[in-house]
Each structure stands twice: as C-alpha cells, then as structure tokens.
N, C-alpha and C positions, 0 to 999 in steps of 0.2 A: 407949657407956653414959652418958657425961657429959650428952649431949643427948637421950637417951631415944629414939634413932632406931634402929629395927631394921635390921639390915644383912644383906645376903645375899652370900655369898662362893662363889668357885669351888673352893676347896680346904678340906678337913676340918681342917686344921692351925689355921685361922683360928677355927673353931668351938672346937676344943680350947683356944684361947686366950681364949675368952670371947665370941666372935661369935655371933649368934643361930642362923644356918643356913647350910648350904652345899648345893649340888647340883652334881654333876660325876662324872666318872669316878674309879675307884679307881686312885690313882697308883702303888701297888704292882704292880697288873696292868699298867698302862702301861710301867713300868720293866722288867718281865719280858718284855714283848713287844718292847721295845727291845733287850734282851739276846739274844733269839732272832734277831732281825734282824741284829745285829752278828755273831753266831756264824755265820749263814749267809753273810754277805759275806766274813768271814775264811776261810771254807771254800771260797771260789772263786766263789760265785753273783754275778751281776751285779746291782746295785742296781736297774737299770731292768727286770729281770725279776721282782723280788719284787712280790707283790700289795699294794695299798694296803689298809690295815686301819684300823678305827676301833673305839672302845670298844663293846662289846655291853651293858654294865651301867652304869647311872647309879645313884648313890646320893644319897638325901637324908639330911642330918644335921641334926638340930635340937638345940640346947643347952637343955634344959629349965630349967636354972637361970638362964640369961639371960632366957629367955621370961618366967619367973615374975618376975624382977626389973623386966621391962619391962611387966608387967601383961598379957601375951599368954597366952591359954588355948590350948593344944594338945590337940586331941582325940584320944582313944584310937585312933581309926582309922588314925592315922599312925604309932602306935608298933609296933615290930617285937617280937611277943611271943616269938620264938625266941631272943632275946638276953638 
C-alpha cells in the first residue's frame, strides 16, 4: 500500500490482511485431504499405492477495500452474488 503497487498472493490470508488479491486452492480442503491420506497410511495402506491428487477448485479472492484505495475498479462480473 505504501508504494501503491497491487500485489497478487497465493493464499487468501494475505488478502484478509490487506493484500489486493489471491488465487489458489482452498487451504482447508487441502488440509482435509492431507488428513484423509494420513488416516489411510495409519490404517496400513502403503504410501506408494495412494493416488496422486491435486486441487480441483481454485478460488480468486479480491479485497475490494484495497482495490478502492489503490484506485482499481473491479467489475461486477467477478463478484460472487451467492455470498
């Protein structure tokens, strides 16, 4: 904010702290999947037999307050009307 440079982050926590925007997978979902994997290993499955998985949802988070402070207009087509 000090230098009026818009920043793009990987995690939504940075946006909650005042950053402009982030794009990435939902960390809660990733930790949930990690727990499922750990449970399968603890129940006797071999790690080499487990399938490789990746995130299936990517979220774009925009801090509208920061955008306004930087003079950036965010069009309504990006806003999620369901929330």
